[in-house]
OpenMM code with the backbone's topology and positions (N, CA, C; nanometers):
from openmm import Vec3, app, unit

residues = "MET VAL ASP LEU LEU SER ASN ILE VAL PHE ALA GLY PHE LEU LEU ILE THR GLY GLY THR ALA LEU ALA LEU GLN ALA GLY CYS ASN SER ASN LEU ALA LYS HIS GLY GLY ARG THR PHE ALA PRO VAL TRP SER PHE VAL SER GLY LEU ILE CYS CYS LEU VAL PHE PHE GLY ILE ASP ILE GLY ALA LEU GLY THR PRO LEU PRO ASP LYS SER ILE LEU ASP ALA PRO GLY TYR VAL TRP ILE GLY GLY LEU MET GLY ALA TYR TYR VAL PHE ALA ASN LEU ILE ALA ILE PRO LYS LEU GLY ALA ALA THR SER LEU SER ILE PHE VAL CYS SER GLN VAL ILE MET ALA CYS VAL ILE ASP HIS GLY GLY LEU MET GLY VAL GLU GLN ARG ASP TYR SER THR TRP ARG ILE LEU ALA SER PHE GLY LEU VAL PHE CYS VAL PHE ILE ILE SER ARG TYR".split()
positions = [
    Vec3(-1.8695, -1.1296, -1.3095),
    Vec3(-1.7827, -1.0354, -1.2402),
    Vec3(-1.7069, -1.1029, -1.1268),
    Vec3(-1.7745, -1.1916, -1.0516),
    Vec3(-1.7100, -1.2599, -0.9399),
    Vec3(-1.5948, -1.3460, -0.9915),
    Vec3(-1.6116, -1.4126, -1.1069),
    Vec3(-1.5033, -1.4927, -1.1637),
    Vec3(-1.3822, -1.4059, -1.1956),
    Vec3(-1.4060, -1.2856, -1.2450),
    Vec3(-1.2977, -1.1936, -1.2762),
    Vec3(-1.2194, -1.1579, -1.1505),
    Vec3(-1.2882, -1.1399, -1.0384),
    Vec3(-1.2219, -1.1025, -0.9136),
    Vec3(-1.1341, -1.2133, -0.8588),
    Vec3(-1.1577, -1.3384, -0.8976),
    Vec3(-1.0749, -1.4488, -0.8505),
    Vec3(-0.9689, -1.4904, -0.9529),
    Vec3(-0.9601, -1.4196, -1.0653),
    Vec3(-0.8656, -1.4516, -1.1715),
    Vec3(-0.7255, -1.4011, -1.1353),
    Vec3(-0.6243, -1.4868, -1.1462),
    Vec3(-0.4875, -1.4521, -1.1083),
    Vec3(-0.4286, -1.3440, -1.1998),
    Vec3(-0.4622, -1.3463, -1.3275),
    Vec3(-0.4129, -1.2437, -1.4201),
    Vec3(-0.4724, -1.1080, -1.3843),
    Vec3(-0.6006, -1.1069, -1.3529),
    Vec3(-0.6656, -0.9827, -1.3127),
    Vec3(-0.6042, -0.9302, -1.1827),
    Vec3(-0.5726, -1.0208, -1.0900),
    Vec3(-0.5076, -0.9805, -0.9647),
    Vec3(-0.3725, -0.9144, -0.9936),
    Vec3(-0.2958, -0.9716, -1.0846),
    Vec3(-0.1678, -0.9119, -1.1234),
    Vec3(-0.1860, -0.7747, -1.1860),
    Vec3(-0.2867, -0.7637, -1.2715),
    Vec3(-0.3185, -0.6348, -1.3333),
    Vec3(-0.3516, -0.5313, -1.2268),
    Vec3(-0.4321, -0.5702, -1.1277),
    Vec3(-0.4671, -0.4779, -1.0196),
    Vec3(-0.3435, -0.4336, -0.9421),
    Vec3(-0.2501, -0.5253, -0.9182),
    Vec3(-0.1283, -0.4890, -0.8457),
    Vec3(-0.0427, -0.3910, -0.9258),
    Vec3(-0.0310, -0.4131, -1.0545),
    Vec3(0.0483, -0.3223, -1.1388),
    Vec3(-0.0168, -0.1848, -1.1427),
    Vec3(-0.1466, -0.1795, -1.1661),
    Vec3(-0.2137, -0.0497, -1.1716),
    Vec3(-0.2198, 0.0152, -1.0328),
    Vec3(-0.2289, -0.0671, -0.9275),
    Vec3(-0.2263, -0.0135, -0.7917),
    Vec3(-0.0919, 0.0490, -0.7579),
    Vec3(0.0163, -0.0153, -0.7984),
    Vec3(0.1494, 0.0416, -0.7772),
    Vec3(0.1662, 0.1721, -0.8534),
    Vec3(0.1156, 0.1748, -0.9745),
    Vec3(0.1193, 0.2977, -1.0537),
    Vec3(0.0384, 0.4071, -0.9849),
    Vec3(-0.0779, 0.3692, -0.9327),
    Vec3(-0.1636, 0.4665, -0.8643),
    Vec3(-0.0952, 0.5223, -0.7395),
    Vec3(-0.0209, 0.4391, -0.6664),
    Vec3(0.0506, 0.4885, -0.5477),
    Vec3(0.1561, 0.5913, -0.5857),
    Vec3(0.2275, 0.5659, -0.6948),
    Vec3(0.3274, 0.6632, -0.7392),
    Vec3(0.2603, 0.7940, -0.7795),
    Vec3(0.1498, 0.7847, -0.8517),
    Vec3(0.0764, 0.9051, -0.8906),
    Vec3(0.0188, 0.9758, -0.7682),
    Vec3(-0.0332, 0.8988, -0.6722),
    Vec3(-0.0886, 0.9567, -0.5511),
    Vec3(0.0184, 1.0361, -0.4761),
    Vec3(0.1361, 0.9808, -0.4657),
    Vec3(0.2438, 1.0485, -0.3936),
    Vec3(0.2767, 1.1823, -0.4590),
    Vec3(0.2846, 1.1827, -0.5912),
    Vec3(0.3120, 1.3075, -0.6622),
    Vec3(0.1983, 1.4079, -0.6489),
    Vec3(0.0751, 1.3587, -0.6609),
    Vec3(-0.0414, 1.4475, -0.6468),
    Vec3(-0.0467, 1.5085, -0.5077),
    Vec3(-0.0319, 1.4251, -0.4051),
    Vec3(-0.0387, 1.4751, -0.2682),
    Vec3(0.0735, 1.5734, -0.2378),
    Vec3(0.1926, 1.5446, -0.2883),
    Vec3(0.3056, 1.6346, -0.2650),
    Vec3(0.2794, 1.7707, -0.3273),
    Vec3(0.2266, 1.7710, -0.4481),
    Vec3(0.1968, 1.8969, -0.5167),
    Vec3(0.0775, 1.9679, -0.4521),
    Vec3(-0.0239, 1.8919, -0.4109),
    Vec3(-0.1393, 1.9519, -0.3436),
    Vec3(-0.0962, 2.0179, -0.2132),
    Vec3(-0.0016, 1.9572, -0.1436),
    Vec3(0.0483, 2.0149, -0.0181),
    Vec3(0.1130, 2.1517, -0.0420),
    Vec3(0.1758, 2.1684, -0.1573),
    Vec3(0.2358, 2.2994, -0.1901),
    Vec3(0.1291, 2.4076, -0.2017),
    Vec3(0.0138, 2.3686, -0.2538),
    Vec3(-0.0927, 2.4655, -0.2793),
    Vec3(-0.1925, 2.4779, -0.1648),
    Vec3(-0.2178, 2.3691, -0.0948),
    Vec3(-0.3218, 2.3716, 0.0074),
    Vec3(-0.2717, 2.3535, 0.1494),
    Vec3(-0.1451, 2.3195, 0.1629),
    Vec3(-0.0898, 2.2976, 0.2960),
    Vec3(-0.0646, 2.1499, 0.3222),
    Vec3(0.0357, 2.1252, 0.4061),
    Vec3(0.0815, 1.9890, 0.4324),
    Vec3(-0.0268, 1.9010, 0.4953),
    Vec3(-0.1150, 1.9575, 0.5757),
    Vec3(-0.2183, 1.8737, 0.6366),
    Vec3(-0.3459, 1.8668, 0.5531),
    Vec3(-0.3666, 1.9638, 0.4631),
    Vec3(-0.4839, 1.9586, 0.3766),
    Vec3(-0.4735, 1.8416, 0.2794),
    Vec3(-0.3546, 1.8171, 0.2244),
    Vec3(-0.3371, 1.7121, 0.1234),
    Vec3(-0.3809, 1.5738, 0.1746),
    Vec3(-0.3357, 1.5297, 0.2921),
    Vec3(-0.3826, 1.3980, 0.3368),
    Vec3(-0.5300, 1.3967, 0.3754),
    Vec3(-0.5815, 1.5082, 0.4258),
    Vec3(-0.7248, 1.5127, 0.4578),
    Vec3(-0.8049, 1.4911, 0.3299),
    Vec3(-0.7690, 1.5631, 0.2234),
    Vec3(-0.8394, 1.5460, 0.0967),
    Vec3(-0.8200, 1.4039, 0.0442),
    Vec3(-0.6990, 1.3511, 0.0556),
    Vec3(-0.6695, 1.2165, 0.0080),
    Vec3(-0.7601, 1.1143, 0.0749),
    Vec3(-0.7743, 1.1243, 0.2061),
    Vec3(-0.8533, 1.0249, 0.2775),
    Vec3(-1.0034, 1.0488, 0.2672),
    Vec3(-1.0470, 1.1738, 0.2572),
    Vec3(-1.1902, 1.2002, 0.2373),
    Vec3(-1.2342, 1.1482, 0.1008),
    Vec3(-1.1575, 1.1812, -0.0031),
    Vec3(-1.1943, 1.1319, -0.1363),
    Vec3(-1.1801, 0.9802, -0.1438),
    Vec3(-1.0790, 0.9252, -0.0761),
    Vec3(-1.0629, 0.7799, -0.0707),
    Vec3(-1.1782, 0.7130, 0.0021),
    Vec3(-1.2251, 0.7748, 0.1111),
    Vec3(-1.3388, 0.7208, 0.1851),
    Vec3(-1.4630, 0.7165, 0.0970),
    Vec3(-1.4851, 0.8222, 0.0212),
    Vec3(-1.6012, 0.8255, -0.0692),
    Vec3(-1.5925, 0.7095, -0.1689),
    Vec3(-1.4750, 0.6900, -0.2277),
    Vec3(-1.4572, 0.5787, -0.3226),
    Vec3(-1.4780, 0.4437, -0.2547),
    Vec3(-1.4258, 0.4290, -0.1333),
    Vec3(-1.4430, 0.3030, -0.0605),
    Vec3(-1.5903, 0.2761, -0.0297),
    Vec3(-1.6643, 0.3799, 0.0073),
    Vec3(-1.8066, 0.3625, 0.0367),
    Vec3(-1.8845, 0.3223, -0.0884),
    Vec3(-1.8492, 0.3805, -0.2029),
    Vec3(-1.9138, 0.3428, -0.3287),
    Vec3(-1.8834, 0.1964, -0.3597),
    Vec3(-1.7554, 0.1569, -0.3494),
    Vec3(-1.7198, 0.0174, -0.3765),
    Vec3(-1.7871, -0.0763, -0.2766),
    Vec3(-1.7921, -0.0367, -0.1503),
    Vec3(-1.8587, -0.1180, -0.0476),
    Vec3(-2.0050, -0.1406, -0.0853),
    Vec3(-2.0722, -0.0338, -0.1285),
    Vec3(-2.2115, -0.0460, -0.1709),
    Vec3(-2.2280, -0.1392, -0.2890),
    Vec3(-2.1393, -0.1279, -0.3874),
    Vec3(-2.1439, -0.2168, -0.5048),
    Vec3(-2.1150, -0.3608, -0.4633),
    Vec3(-2.0162, -0.3784, -0.3775),
    Vec3(-1.9765, -0.5126, -0.3340),
    Vec3(-2.0903, -0.5823, -0.2589),
    Vec3(-2.1566, -0.5078, -0.1712),
    Vec3(-2.2669, -0.5644, -0.0937),
    Vec3(-2.3925, -0.5791, -0.1804),
    Vec3(-2.4266, -0.4709, -0.2514),
    Vec3(-2.5516, -0.4696, -0.3277),
    Vec3(-2.5478, -0.5528, -0.4542),
    Vec3(-2.4530, -0.5243, -0.5422),
    Vec3(-2.4514, -0.5884, -0.6736),
    Vec3(-2.3777, -0.7225, -0.6742),
    Vec3(-2.2714, -0.7332, -0.5957),
    Vec3(-2.1910, -0.8566, -0.5989),
    Vec3(-2.2315, -0.9557, -0.4904),
    Vec3(-2.3156, -0.9122, -0.3975),
    Vec3(-2.3708, -1.0049, -0.2990),
    Vec3(-2.2776, -1.0463, -0.1863),
    Vec3(-2.1718, -0.9716, -0.1624),
    Vec3(-2.0831, -1.0034, -0.0510),
    Vec3(-2.1574, -0.9755, 0.0797),
    Vec3(-2.1554, -1.0711, 0.1722),
    Vec3(-2.2301, -1.0484, 0.2962),
    Vec3(-2.1636, -0.9429, 0.3851),
    Vec3(-2.2450, -0.8759, 0.4646),
    Vec3(-2.1934, -0.7808, 0.5634),
    Vec3(-2.1159, -0.8564, 0.6707),
    Vec3(-2.0240, -0.7892, 0.7391),
    Vec3(-1.9528, -0.8563, 0.8487),
    Vec3(-2.0516, -0.9041, 0.9552),
    Vec3(-2.0197, -1.0169, 1.0159),
    Vec3(-2.1041, -1.0671, 1.1240),
    Vec3(-2.0292, -1.0534, 1.2569),
    Vec3(-2.0787, -1.1189, 1.3599),
    Vec3(-2.0197, -1.1074, 1.4929),
    Vec3(-1.8764, -1.1598, 1.4995),
    Vec3(-1.8346, -1.2416, 1.4037),
    Vec3(-1.6984, -1.2956, 1.4058),
    Vec3(-1.5935, -1.1847, 1.3916),
    Vec3(-1.6342, -1.0683, 1.3429),
    Vec3(-1.5397, -0.9570, 1.3312),
    Vec3(-1.4882, -0.9143, 1.4689),
    Vec3(-1.5657, -0.9415, 1.5720),
    Vec3(-1.5246, -0.9085, 1.7082),
    Vec3(-1.4098, -0.9974, 1.7559),
    Vec3(-1.3901, -1.1112, 1.6891),
    Vec3(-1.2819, -1.2031, 1.7245),
    Vec3(-1.1525, -1.1734, 1.6493),
    Vec3(-1.1550, -1.0729, 1.5614),
    Vec3(-1.0354, -1.0387, 1.4831),
    Vec3(-0.9246, -0.9908, 1.5769),
    Vec3(-0.8000, -1.0246, 1.5458),
    Vec3(-0.6900, -0.9768, 1.6291),
    Vec3(-0.6823, -0.8242, 1.6271),
    Vec3(-0.6318, -0.7659, 1.7343),
    Vec3(-0.6268, -0.6205, 1.7483),
    Vec3(-0.5518, -0.5491, 1.6376),
    Vec3(-0.4453, -0.6129, 1.5854),
    Vec3(-0.3631, -0.5454, 1.4848),
    Vec3(-0.4364, -0.5190, 1.3542),
    Vec3(-0.5450, -0.5882, 1.3274),
    Vec3(-0.6135, -0.5689, 1.1987),
    Vec3(-0.6751, -0.4301, 1.1865),
    Vec3(-0.6905, -0.3602, 1.2980),
    Vec3(-0.7579, -0.2305, 1.2975),
    Vec3(-0.6639, -0.1134, 1.2702),
    Vec3(-0.5346, -0.1381, 1.2525),
    Vec3(-0.4405, -0.0260, 1.2363),
    Vec3(-0.3996, -0.0009, 1.0916),
    Vec3(-0.4605, -0.0715, 0.9971),
    Vec3(-0.4257, -0.0530, 0.8562),
    Vec3(-0.4431, 0.0903, 0.8088),
    Vec3(-0.5510, 0.1542, 0.8494),
    Vec3(-0.5745, 0.2937, 0.8118),
    Vec3(-0.4676, 0.3861, 0.8681),
    Vec3(-0.4242, 0.3582, 0.9897),
    Vec3(-0.3172, 0.4379, 1.0495),
    Vec3(-0.1869, 0.4222, 0.9703),
    Vec3(-0.1603, 0.2991, 0.9246),
    Vec3(-0.0398, 0.2750, 0.8439),
    Vec3(-0.0491, 0.3509, 0.7110),
    Vec3(-0.1677, 0.3534, 0.6517),
    Vec3(-0.1875, 0.4287, 0.5277),
    Vec3(-0.1675, 0.5774, 0.5478),
    Vec3(-0.2186, 0.6296, 0.6594),
    Vec3(-0.2003, 0.7721, 0.6892),
    Vec3(-0.0526, 0.8034, 0.7103),
    Vec3(0.0166, 0.7168, 0.7802),
    Vec3(0.1607, 0.7374, 0.8014),
    Vec3(0.2346, 0.7400, 0.6675),
    Vec3(0.1980, 0.6478, 0.5781),
    Vec3(0.2588, 0.6428, 0.4453),
    Vec3(0.2399, 0.7757, 0.3715),
    Vec3(0.1178, 0.8283, 0.3741),
    Vec3(0.0895, 0.9540, 0.3042),
    Vec3(0.1693, 1.0692, 0.3659),
    Vec3(0.1697, 1.0798, 0.4981),
    Vec3(0.2448, 1.1871, 0.5641),
    Vec3(0.3948, 1.1749, 0.5378),
    Vec3(0.4474, 1.0535, 0.5408),
    Vec3(0.5901, 1.0340, 0.5127),
    Vec3(0.6245, 1.0791, 0.3712),
    Vec3(0.5370, 1.0486, 0.2758),
    Vec3(0.5577, 1.0953, 0.1384),
    Vec3(0.5577, 1.2473, 0.1303),
    Vec3(0.4647, 1.3095, 0.2011),
    Vec3(0.4551, 1.4560, 0.1968),
    Vec3(0.5831, 1.5227, 0.2460),
    Vec3(0.6485, 1.4604, 0.3422),
    Vec3(0.7733, 1.5158, 0.3948),
    Vec3(0.8909, 1.4798, 0.3044),
    Vec3(0.8963, 1.3554, 0.2580),
    Vec3(1.0145, 1.3054, 0.1864),
    Vec3(1.0238, 1.3502, 0.0411),
    Vec3(0.9139, 1.3487, -0.0323),
    Vec3(0.9198, 1.3742, -0.1766),
    Vec3(0.9757, 1.5116, -0.2109),
    Vec3(0.9365, 1.6189, -0.1434),
    Vec3(0.9971, 1.7482, -0.1782),
    Vec3(1.1487, 1.7521, -0.1537),
    Vec3(1.1966, 1.6706, -0.0609),
    Vec3(1.3393, 1.6711, -0.0286),
    Vec3(1.4204, 1.5699, -0.1099),
    Vec3(1.3609, 1.4536, -0.1370),
    Vec3(1.4340, 1.3456, -0.2034),
    Vec3(1.3899, 1.3213, -0.3474),
    Vec3(1.2729, 1.3711, -0.3852),
    Vec3(1.2176, 1.3424, -0.5169),
    Vec3(1.1308, 1.2177, -0.5117),
    Vec3(1.0466, 1.2024, -0.6125),
    Vec3(0.9521, 1.0903, -0.6161),
    Vec3(1.0232, 0.9564, -0.6333),
    Vec3(1.1198, 0.9484, -0.7244),
    Vec3(1.1845, 0.8192, -0.7522),
    Vec3(1.2607, 0.7668, -0.6314),
    Vec3(1.3398, 0.8525, -0.5684),
    Vec3(1.4157, 0.8082, -0.4510),
    Vec3(1.3215, 0.7712, -0.3377),
    Vec3(1.2239, 0.8576, -0.3100),
    Vec3(1.1306, 0.8306, -0.2004),
    Vec3(1.0565, 0.6992, -0.2216),
    Vec3(1.0010, 0.6815, -0.3408),
    Vec3(0.9218, 0.5608, -0.3648),
    Vec3(1.0080, 0.4365, -0.3777),
    Vec3(1.1320, 0.4501, -0.4254),
    Vec3(1.2187, 0.3315, -0.4306),
    Vec3(1.2542, 0.2863, -0.2896),
    Vec3(1.2737, 0.3811, -0.1981),
    Vec3(1.2986, 0.3442, -0.0581),
    Vec3(1.1751, 0.2753, -0.0004),
    Vec3(1.0561, 0.3302, -0.0294),
    Vec3(0.9331, 0.2670, 0.0179),
    Vec3(0.9181, 0.1256, -0.0358),
    Vec3(0.9389, 0.1083, -0.1652),
    Vec3(0.9226, -0.0242, -0.2256),
    Vec3(1.0219, -0.1226, -0.1642),
    Vec3(1.1459, -0.0801, -0.1514),
    Vec3(1.2486, -0.1657, -0.0939),
    Vec3(1.2109, -0.2060, 0.0486),
    Vec3(1.1710, -0.1096, 0.1292),
    Vec3(1.1346, -0.1414, 0.2676),
    Vec3(1.0086, -0.2271, 0.2737),
    Vec3(0.9152, -0.2049, 0.1820),
    Vec3(0.7942, -0.2882, 0.1778),
    Vec3(0.8292, -0.4332, 0.1489),
    Vec3(0.9135, -0.4555, 0.0496),
    Vec3(0.9462, -0.5923, 0.0103),
    Vec3(1.0228, -0.6628, 0.1214),
    Vec3(1.1187, -0.5944, 0.1815),
    Vec3(1.1952, -0.6565, 0.2897),
    Vec3(1.1039, -0.6871, 0.4089),
    Vec3(1.0174, -0.5933, 0.4446),
    Vec3(0.9239, -0.6197, 0.5547),
    Vec3(0.8287, -0.7323, 0.5191),
    Vec3(0.7853, -0.7391, 0.3952),
    Vec3(0.6977, -0.8485, 0.3521),
    Vec3(0.7692, -0.9831, 0.3659),
    Vec3(0.8979, -0.9866, 0.3349),
    Vec3(0.9753, -1.1105, 0.3520),
    Vec3(0.9849, -1.1490, 0.4994),
    Vec3(1.0019, -1.0491, 0.5864),
    Vec3(1.0057, -1.0751, 0.7310),
    Vec3(0.8696, -1.1279, 0.7774),
    Vec3(0.7611, -1.0656, 0.7286),
    Vec3(0.6260, -1.1110, 0.7635),
    Vec3(0.6057, -1.2547, 0.7160),
    Vec3(0.6438, -1.2842, 0.5913),
    Vec3(0.6339, -1.4210, 0.5398),
    Vec3(0.7152, -1.5177, 0.6251),
    Vec3(0.8389, -1.4810, 0.6549),
    Vec3(0.9299, -1.5703, 0.7285),
    Vec3(0.8734, -1.6060, 0.8661),
    Vec3(0.8145, -1.5077, 0.9331),
    Vec3(0.7586, -1.5325, 1.0653),
    Vec3(0.6151, -1.5801, 1.0637),
    Vec3(0.5542, -1.5855, 0.9458),
    Vec3(0.4128, -1.6210, 0.9384),
    Vec3(0.3286, -1.5210, 1.0159),
    Vec3(0.3703, -1.3940, 1.0122),
    Vec3(0.3030, -1.2888, 1.0884),
    Vec3(0.1777, -1.2416, 1.0161),
    Vec3(0.0915, -1.1724, 1.0866),
    Vec3(-0.0297, -1.1113, 1.0312),
    Vec3(-0.1204, -1.2128, 0.9634),
    Vec3(-0.1108, -1.3386, 1.0009),
    Vec3(-0.1992, -1.4414, 0.9473),
    Vec3(-0.1619, -1.4939, 0.8102),
    Vec3(-0.0435, -1.4577, 0.7574),
    Vec3(-0.0042, -1.5090, 0.6261),
    Vec3(0.0654, -1.6443, 0.6414),
    Vec3(0.0656, -1.7195, 0.5340),
    Vec3(0.1329, -1.8485, 0.5330),
    Vec3(0.2838, -1.8270, 0.5486),
    Vec3(0.3481, -1.9081, 0.6300),
    Vec3(0.4915, -1.8954, 0.6547),
    Vec3(0.5704, -1.9365, 0.5303),
    Vec3(0.6636, -1.8508, 0.4912),
    Vec3(0.7559, -1.8784, 0.3805),
    Vec3(0.8933, -1.8306, 0.4244),
    Vec3(0.9927, -1.9161, 0.4088),
    Vec3(1.1274, -1.8827, 0.4558),
    Vec3(1.1849, -1.7606, 0.3861),
    Vec3(1.2611, -1.6838, 0.4623),
    Vec3(1.3415, -1.5748, 0.4045),
    Vec3(1.4675, -1.6439, 0.3536),
    Vec3(1.4525, -1.7054, 0.2376),
    Vec3(1.5549, -1.7925, 0.1807),
    Vec3(1.6753, -1.7119, 0.1342),
    Vec3(1.7805, -1.7837, 0.1025),
    Vec3(1.9017, -1.7197, 0.0507),
    Vec3(1.8699, -1.6352, -0.0717),
    Vec3(1.7852, -1.6858, -0.1601),
    Vec3(1.7497, -1.6106, -0.2812),
    Vec3(1.6732, -1.4834, -0.2470),
    Vec3(1.5846, -1.4922, -0.1491),
    Vec3(1.5110, -1.3719, -0.1080),
    Vec3(1.6051, -1.2703, -0.0424),
    Vec3(1.6990, -1.3193, 0.0361),
    Vec3(1.7971, -1.2292, 0.0986),
    Vec3(1.8814, -1.1615, -0.0086),
    Vec3(1.9292, -1.2401, -0.1064),
    Vec3(2.0075, -1.1812, -0.2163),
    Vec3(1.9243, -1.0795, -0.2947),
    Vec3(1.7983, -1.1113, -0.3195),
    Vec3(1.7109, -1.0173, -0.3898),
    Vec3(1.6926, -0.8898, -0.3080),
    Vec3(1.6842, -0.9020, -0.1761),
    Vec3(1.6722, -0.7845, -0.0889),
    Vec3(1.7961, -0.6959, -0.1013),
    Vec3(1.9146, -0.7578, -0.1029),
    Vec3(2.0369, -0.6792, -0.1242),
    Vec3(2.0343, -0.6118, -0.2612),
    Vec3(1.9798, -0.6830, -0.3612),
    Vec3(1.9656, -0.6239, -0.4942),
    Vec3(1.8744, -0.5021, -0.4917),
    Vec3(1.7671, -0.5094, -0.4155),
    Vec3(1.6770, -0.3943, -0.4024),
    Vec3(1.7484, -0.2758, -0.3382),
    Vec3(1.8239, -0.3028, -0.2328),
    Vec3(1.8981, -0.1954, -0.1661),
    Vec3(1.9966, -0.1325, -0.2643),
    Vec3(2.0624, -0.2155, -0.3456),
    Vec3(2.1550, -0.1635, -0.4463),
    Vec3(2.0800, -0.0768, -0.5482),
    Vec3(1.9624, -0.1218, -0.5901),
    Vec3(1.8820, -0.0430, -0.6847),
    Vec3(1.8417, 0.0909, -0.6254),
    Vec3(1.8056, 0.0942, -0.4973),
    Vec3(1.7724, 0.2203, -0.4317),
    Vec3(1.8937, 0.3130, -0.4338),
    Vec3(2.0115, 0.2569, -0.4050),
    Vec3(2.1333, 0.3365, -0.4078),
    Vec3(2.1536, 0.3981, -0.5465),
    Vec3(2.1392, 0.3201, -0.6512),
    Vec3(2.1590, 0.3695, -0.7889),
    Vec3(2.0548, 0.4767, -0.8212),
    Vec3(1.9290, 0.4511, -0.7888),
    Vec3(1.8234, 0.5471, -0.8189),
    Vec3(1.8476, 0.6793, -0.7444),
    Vec3(1.8869, 0.6703, -0.6184),
    Vec3(1.9057, 0.7920, -0.5400),
    Vec3(2.0340, 0.8658, -0.5787),
    Vec3(2.1321, 0.7930, -0.6280),
    Vec3(2.2610, 0.8546, -0.6643),
    Vec3(2.2556, 0.9207, -0.8017),
    Vec3(2.1858, 0.8596, -0.8962),
    Vec3(2.1858, 0.9082, -1.0345),
    Vec3(2.0465, 0.9468, -1.0731),
] * unit.nanometer
topology = app.Topology()
chain = topology.addChain("A")
for resn in residues:
    res = topology.addResidue(resn, chain)
    for name in ("N", "CA", "C"):
        topology.addAtom(name, app.Element.getBySymbol(name[0]), res)
């Protein structure tokens, strides 16, 4: 199992299915908000997500032998603790945007902004990632993404 987790093809598969899951999550949460209320949908999303994370954490520690965090976690930079807040913001933004813009337009804007921000993070070597230039090709690809968002939102 550990070999599978380090396999590049499996990592790609996880990214594809994860992207699909985000699109489905956005639609589910948007529809749940219609029935249960705008704040109920993210509460349910994060409670059920927490349960899944705790199960995976237990499997990872118990069956896969990953060690528990040690004292070095106290040396982590402050920004590492805001990931959950960013996820909550993403869910709330979807709840507001999808009923007004639709799933395709909303998620294409998210994907476009994610990729451009990821290029900025790479270029600056921010958040502990290896520095990679925001090259001419990456800039052109970013313009291509913006054009794709325009087409998706227009038609």
